[in-house]
N, C-alpha and C positions, 0 to 999 in steps of 0.2 A: 556479367557485372552491369550490363544494359538491362536487361528484366529486373533486376532489383530495384534501382534508380525509376523505373517505371512503375515499379508497384510502389515506390514510395511516393512519387509526385501522384497517381491515382487516388491513394488512400490520404493526399495532403491535410485535408480539411478537420477529416476525424483525428490524425494524429496531431495536429496545431492544437484541437481540443484535449486529447491528452496531457501534450505537454504543458498548455495552461492550468488545467487541472490540477497535475501534479506538482505545479509551482506552488500553485495556489495552498496545496496540503501541505508541503514541506516549510512554506515562508511562516503559514500559522501553527503549526505545530511545533517545529524545532524552533522557529521565533520565540513560541511562548515559553520553550525551556531557556533558552537565552534570556529572556526578558525576566524570568524566573530568579534567574540566578543576577540579574543587575540587578535588581529591585531586594535583593534579601528573602526572596520567599514570596511574596506579595501575591502571584499566581496560585502558590500550592500547586502540590504534585493532583492532587484532583482537579484543578483548575486547567492543568495542563492534560489531564485526561479528558477533560470535558471539552475543548478545545480541539482536540482531534477527531473525536467524535462528531461534534459540530460540525464540523468543516467537510466530513467526509457526509455527511447527511445532507449538505447545505449544495455540496458539488454534485451527489447522485441528482439531485430533483433539479440541479440547473444546466448538468451538461450530460446528465443520463442521454437525452433524447440527440443529441452531439455523439457521441462515440462509444455509448456504453457504456462510460465512466468506470473504468479498469483503474486506471493511477497505480498498477501494480504489477510486474511482470511476472508474477506469480499467479495471479488472477488472471490475465491474456493468457500464458500458457494450459491452465487450467479451462479456459472456455473454449481453446483449439481444442486438447485432446477430448475433450465431451461432446466436439462435433457443431458446436453453437459457434464458432468461430472460424474464417476463414485461414489458411495457411498461410496466403500473401501480406494479411495485415500483420501479423505477428509480430516481426522485425518492425517496422516502422512504428508501431505500437510502443513495443519494449526502448525503441530508441528517443521515440519521443518524451515518454516518461523518464528516462535517465537525465535528458537535457533539462525538462521541466525541473527536475531535483538539483542538477547544477546548479543552475541559473539561481533557483530561490536559495541557495546555500551561498552562492558568491554574492548577490545581493546582501543577506542577512550579516556576513563577515566585513564587508566595507560599509553597512550602517550602525554595526553593533560591536564591530570587534572580534576578536577571538575569543570567546567566552563560553565556556559549558560544553566544551569540544564542537560547539556549532551544532550539540543537540545531537550528537553522532550517538550510536546504538553499540554498545561493551558489555559484555558478560560481566555479571558481579563477581570482583574478586578475580577475573581472569577464568573462571568457571566456563569454558566453552561446552564442555559436555552436557553440563545442565542447560544451558541456553539454546541445544540445538534440540535437545528434548521438548523443553517449554516452547518454545518459538512453533516447532512442528505443530504439536496439539491446538496453540494458539489463532494459528495460520487455518488447521484443520476444522477449528469453529466455525472463523471467519467465513472460509469459503463454503462451508455448508449451509451459513446462515445466507449466505449470498445465490445459493442454488437454490435454496428452499422458499425464500421471499422474493426473489429477483425472475427467476424463470420458472418454478413450476407453476404452472396454470391453476392449480386448485389453491394457491396463496390467495389470502386478501389484497385486492388489488389496489396498489398506491401506499402501501406502507414499506416499501424495501429500503427505500431512504433512512428511513426511521431504525428500522430493525437494524439494518448494516453499520449506522451511526453509533447507535447503542451499544450494539457488539464491541464494537472499536474502543469505545470510549471505557466499558466496563473493564475488557480487557488489559487496556492502556492502565487502569485504577489501580489493579488487584498483580499484575506481572511486570508492570512498567520499572519500580524498583529493582529487579531482578535481572532481568534482561532486553530492557528499553522498550520490549512489547511491538515492536516493528512489524513485522507479518507483512513486509513491503521492502523487497530487496531497493527498490529505488528510493524508497525513503530513506533507508542507510546508506546507499549511494551516495546522495548527495553530499551530505557532510563527510561523509570518509574520503572523496576525492578532494573535495575542495579543503578540507584542513590535513589532508595528509595522515589521515586516523586508520590505520588498517589491521588494525590488532585485530584478530578474530573474526575479520569482517565476511568471509567464507561463510560463517555460520548464519548469515543473515541473506544469502542468496538460497543454500542447501535448504536449510530448514523451512522457510513459507512454502520454495517448488514442492519440497514432499509433501508437507501438510495438505496444501493446495490438491495435488495430486490423490493424497489418497479420500480425501472428501469426495472428490470427483467418483471414485470406486466404488464408496459406502453408498450416494447418492443415486449412481446408477443401478444399484439393486434395490432401494426403496422407492425408485420411480419406475420400473418395470423395462429399465433398458434407455430412459429418459422417454419413451411413448408417453407418460402421463404430463411434458411438456409440452 
């Protein structure tokens, strides 16, 4: 137990950056969902997708040099299993991400009220199997882009934030109405925890983690065991 708290303290600055980043992501993204509901569709679905993609891109450029800009437990676990992230930072990062997401949803509930399920992700018509498959594929694509644009030394320098942000916005645009296009357990956990909305919530942990791990496995083969990194 002592070593656990030592690890949390050791990486407190990076964890704080992750908490702030995840807070901003959930506050802006799910906030857009809620404001769209309140304003009777003024933002539109494509507008919400743009907000999610834009905030991810901005955060990567703004915080990436501080913590690596994960903001997503599935991404943190994928970096760890790929060998580019130390084991001791996994739990502090994930706890920070969940705390940031909860804080954002709590603030949105306080300021906007209980509208649009606080932006919670729910399978369309309760079809959890459909969402499980689609969220796995969506996160695979996202993690594949993260590895290719952010870590591979052969990639064009400076474009990772743009590539990853565009991927998030694109996937939210075409698959958001079906699954919520979470691709991020923390993004789904914040609204679920604060709003008490737990229907099929496990899907938004299992699918992103599975999809990210599959991307690591595939990219390992394409990069000669990550030696190209």
